[in-house]
N, C-alpha and C positions, 0 to 999 in steps of 0.2 A: 490241281488244274494246270499249273505251270508245266509239270512233267508231261501231261497230256498234250499240251500245245507244242512242246519241243519235239514230240514224236512226229509232228506234221511238217517240221521245218524244211525238210528236203524236197517236198513235193512242189513242182513248178506251179506258179500262178495261184497258189493257195490264198484264199481270201479270209482265212481264219473265221470260219462260220460260227465258232463258239462266241466270238466277240461282236457279231453283227446281227441285226434283226432280219428275220425272214418275213417279208411282206409282199403280197402280190394281190392287187385289187384293181384290175383294169377297168376302164370306163364302162365297158359293156355290162359289167356286173351291177353297177349302180343303176343303170337303166333297166336291167332285167329284174332287179328287186322291186322297182316301181311297177313294172308291168305285172309281176307276180301278185303284188298287193292289189292291183286293179281287178284281177281275175278271181280273187278269193270269194267274193260274194256269190259267184256262180258255181262254186265247188262244194260237193257233199263230203268228200273224203280226201285226205292228203296222205300220199304214200311216200314216206321218207326212206331213202336208201343210204346206208353207210357201208363201209368196207369191213367185212367180217374179220379181217386180220388186224384192224385198228378200230374197234367199235367206239372207243372214246374220242380219239383224235379226229376221226373222219365224220364227226357230226358238227353242224354249224349252230352255235349257241344262240345266234340271232333269230333262228327259226321259231323258238319258243314264243317270243313276243309277237312275231309276225303272224303266226298261225294260231294264236290264242283263241280258244272256243271252237276250233274245227276238229272234227273226228279225224284221228290220225293213227296210222299204223307204221311201225318201223320194220324194214326188211334188212337183215344182215346179209347183204349181197356178196357174191363171190365166196359163199360158204364152202364151196368145193376146194378153195385154196387155203382155208383156215383149219386149224386144229379142231377136230370135232368136240373134244372135251372142253376146250376153251370156249367154243361157240355155245355149248350147253350152259356153261357157267354164266356167260353174258346174257343168255336168254332168261335164265333164272333171275339174274340181277334186274334186268329191265322189267320183267313181269312183277317182281316184288315192289317195284316203284310205280306200278299201275300203268305201265306202258305196254301196249299190244305189240309184241315183237315176234318175228318168225325168221328162220333162216331161208335163204334162197340163193340160187345161182342163175343169173339172167342168161348166161351163155350155154349152160347145160341143163337147166331145170325145165320142168313142164309148165306150160302156160296155165293149165287148169289149177295148179297149186297156188299160183299168184292170184288168179281170179277168185279162188275160194277165200283168200285173205281179204280181198277188196269187198267181196259180197258180204262177209261177216261184218266188216266195218260199216258198210252202208245199210245194214239190215233195218235199223230204226227208221232211217229216211224212207226206205222202200215201203216199210209197213205203214208209215203215216200216210204216204201217197195212196196206198192200196185202200185204206179206210175211206178215202174220198173217191174211190172208184178209178184211180189213175194208176197206170202201169208206168212207173218212173224210169226215166233214163238217168242212170247215175253218172255224175261228172266227178272224176278223180284227177288230182294233180300229183305229178311225180316231182319230188324235190330232193336236193342233196348237194354236197360239195362237188366240184368238178372231178370227172374221171372215176366215179363210183359205179357207172354202168346204167345210168338212167335211160339213155336212148336205146341201149341194147335191151333193156327191160321192156321198153315200149314196143320195140320191134318183135320181141318174143311174144308178147300178148297179141300183137296185130297179125303175126304170122308172115311178115314180110319186112323188107328193109325200107320202111317209110320214114324213119327218123335217122338223120345223119349221125354216124358214129365215127370214133377214132381213138387211138391210143394216146392221145395228148389232151390236155385240158383246153376248154374254150371252143370246142367244135360246134356245140349248140349255142347259138347267139340270140335266139328269139323263141318265144312260146309257140308251141305247135299243137293244135287239137287233133287227135287221132280217133276215129271211130273203131272201137274194138269189137263190139257186138251191137245189135240194134238197141241194146239197153245199157251200154257202157261207153262213155267217151273219156279219153285219157288226154291230159294236158302235159306234154313233155316240156320241161323248163330248163333254161341254162343253169349250169352249176354255179352255186353261190358260195363265196367265202365271206368273211366278215372284214370290215375295213382295217382293223389292226389285229394281228395275230399275237396276242399278249403272251400266250403259253408257247414258248419257243421250242420246247420238247415236242409238243403236239404239232407245231409248224414244221419241224424237221421231219416228222413221221408222215405228214402230208406230202412232203417231197418224195418220200420213198415210193408212194403209190402213184406219183405223177399228177397229183392234184395241183401242185404249184409247178409252173414251167421250169424245166431243167436249166434254162439259160439265165435264170435270175439267182441261182445259188452256185457255189463251188462244188462241182461234181466229185472231186477227189475227196474232200472232207465229208461230203454226204455219203459217199460209198464206204468210207471207213466207218462212219457211225452205223450204217446199215449192217455191215459185216459184223461189227461188235454186238449190235442188238441181236442179230440172228444167232451168233455164237452162244449167247446167254440162254436161248430157248431150244435150239436144235444144233448143238456143236458138231455132232457126227455128220449130219446132212450137209452142213457148210463145208467141212473139211473134205468130205467125199466128192462133192460137186466141184470144188475149186482146187483139189489135189494138194493139200498141205496137211501136216500132222501135229501141229502145235496149237491147241485151243486157247493158249494164253497170249498169243500174239496180239499186239495192238498197234495203232497208228500206222506209220509208213511201213514198218516191218510186215504188217498184216497185208497191206496192199501189194507190197513187193512179193510176198509169198504167193499170192493169187496170180500175179503176173507170171511168175516162174512156173507155178503149177500148171497153168493153162496155156503156157507158151505165148503170152502177150509180150513179146520182146521185139525190139527193133535191132538194127545193125549194131554190132558190138555188145549185144546182151543188155542194152538199155531197156528198162521197163517202159512199156507203152501204156501209160496210165489212162490216157483217153479211151483206148479200146477196152481196157480193164473195167473202167467205171461204167461204160455203156453196157457191157455184157452183164456185169453184176446186177445193175438196176433192171435191165430187161428181163433177166432170168428170175429175179425175185417177183417182179410184177406179173410174169406169166406163170408163176407157181412151179417153176422147174426144180426147186429145191424140196418139193414136197409140201404137205399141208402145215402151215405155220401161222401162229398168232403172236403178235409182238407186245400185247398189253392185256392185262387181266383186271377184273373188277376187285378192288380191295377197299378196306375202310380208310377213313381219314384222308381223303384226297384234297388237293389244293383247290380244285374247282368242282362245282356241282355239274353232273352230267346233264346235257340238254334234255328237257322233258321230265326230269326226275323230281320227286317231292323233296322238300327241304328237310333232310334228315342226315345230320352230320355222321351218324354211325353207319350209314349205308351208301356213302359216296364212293365211286370208283377212283382209282388213282393210276396214273401212268406208271409203268415200271421205270425205275430210275437206272438207266443202263450205263450212265457215264459218271456216276458219283456226284451229280449235281444236286443242289438243294432245291 
């Protein structure tokens, strides 16, 4: 670990993210959590969205307790940006745990595919109402951590931009009911994190996808970790995109190679780390390096996946990209 830290020593304003906690829980999230709980009694189905590139890290473990007893479906959103084989492995994992899971892309997918998933989840409630001679209007709630595409998903089903969207966390600050069809209402909710991000590897990966605000972490360190993680799963794609040829580079040397390869240089040939970090993060988030998944379900994880049964032999684990315990 000492050697890893030394590799970052030359980067200006480095906050040594390895040695600090990543936490971001603004006041509006605590309020949103209370409002969400208040609406649960009105809801038939909960649609949870996670990021298909990080299906473990991008799920809020607090939702299990909060949503206990509710019919729930998990959508691996942004599946068009994830490795298809990895997505298939995650779907098999979740389904083996008794979780109703499906892939989806709120930006490019078809509304009818998402509606079919909701209809399937609401089938029992609709049939119970039908037995009483009532044609039920299903009420579904959309939940997830910030920046996984909840409002884009709502807009896709609505067919127009009724929910405010953005490429940063915290755009949605209040619950919003949206009429999708005469028999389906959707509640778009603010993204929710949990008060303390105890799993710091998962916390760092939340930063990769913009769930945690960029200005609360050191972007140079974050970018180095992202590049190292990507090199472990898609080395050729990373080297081709950022124009360097050594997959063994780490630390400041890796960031410097990207600066030189892409021409992020200031007067005198000095590396423009700020521009480099912004581009690397933006291009990963936009999927410009190709379809990529940074974690896989494996046995003997440190933490149980949200919503899974208590089975030590079937827990997923984050990939250990930095040699950490």
